[in-house]
C-alpha positions in Angstrom: 68.2 188.5 -43.1 67.1 190.4 -45.8 63.8 189.3 -45.8 63.6 190.2 -42.1 64.5 193.5 -42.9 62.1 193.8 -45.7 59.1 192.7 -43.2 60.3 195.4 -41.2 59.8 197.8 -44.0 56.6 196.7 -44.8 55.4 197.1 -41.2 56.4 200.5 -41.6 54.9 201.0 -44.4 51.7 199.8 -43.8 51.4 201.8 -40.0 52.2 204.8 -41.7 50.3 204.6 -44.9 53.4 205.3 -46.9 54.1 205.3 -50.7 54.8 202.1 -52.3 57.4 204.1 -53.9 59.0 204.7 -50.6 59.0 201.1 -49.6 60.8 200.1 -53.2 63.1 202.9 -52.9 64.2 201.9 -49.3 64.8 198.1 -50.5 66.9 199.3 -53.5 69.0 201.6 -51.4 69.4 198.8 -48.9 70.4 196.3 -51.5 73.1 198.9 -53.3 74.9 199.7 -49.7 75.2 196.1 -48.8 76.5 195.2 -52.3 79.1 198.2 -52.5 79.8 197.8 -48.8 80.5 194.6 -47.7 82.5 194.9 -44.2 79.1 194.7 -41.8 80.2 194.2 -38.0 76.8 192.7 -36.8 73.2 192.4 -37.2 72.5 195.5 -35.1 74.8 197.7 -37.7 72.8 196.0 -40.4 69.5 196.5 -39.2 70.5 200.5 -38.3 71.6 200.9 -41.8 68.4 199.3 -43.3 66.6 202.0 -41.0 68.7 204.7 -42.3 67.6 203.2 -45.9 64.0 203.5 -45.3 64.7 207.0 -43.5 66.5 208.3 -46.6 63.5 207.0 -48.7 60.9 208.5 -46.6 62.5 211.9 -47.0 62.9 211.6 -50.7 59.4 210.3 -51.5 56.9 211.3 -48.7 55.8 214.8 -48.3 54.9 214.6 -45.0 57.4 211.7 -43.6 56.8 210.4 -40.1 59.3 211.6 -37.6 62.2 209.5 -36.9 61.5 208.9 -33.0 57.9 207.6 -33.8 59.0 204.5 -35.5 62.8 204.3 -34.2 63.8 203.1 -30.7 65.1 206.4 -29.2 68.4 204.6 -28.5 69.3 204.0 -32.2 68.1 207.6 -33.4 71.6 209.3 -32.9 73.1 206.1 -34.9 70.7 206.5 -37.5 71.7 210.2 -38.2 75.3 209.3 -38.1 74.8 206.5 -40.7 72.7 208.7 -42.9 76.0 210.2 -44.3 77.7 207.0 -44.9 74.9 205.6 -46.7 74.4 208.8 -48.7 78.2 208.6 -49.5 78.1 205.0 -50.5 75.0 205.8 -52.7 77.3 208.3 -54.3 74.0 210.6 -53.5 72.3 209.2 -56.2 68.6 208.8 -54.9 66.6 208.8 -58.4 66.0 205.3 -59.4 63.3 203.7 -61.3 61.0 201.2 -59.2 58.2 198.8 -59.9 55.7 201.1 -60.7 57.8 203.0 -63.0 57.8 199.9 -65.3 54.0 199.1 -64.7 53.1 202.7 -65.3 51.4 203.6 -61.8 53.6 206.5 -61.2 52.1 209.7 -63.0 
């Protein structure tokens, strides 16, 4: 399931020309969330949580993040907004993390 979600992240990353650090942060947030909270009900909730992690990473890294309605189905927008608070609480609002670019010296 993780590989499917990362591929989904990558498609959105390519379509909206996002920063690489946004992609890496989204995957990192998703991994942290699933490590800390293990009681996931179904695949739809898993996808919603992953999209929420990408949404948070976009808001953290991008200057002009794409509108949520442009890359998420309208039926899921309300759910993602509700899950945003849960994801941030599980992550303890600690959003600043080192990514691959930091270790390779690509971030200025």
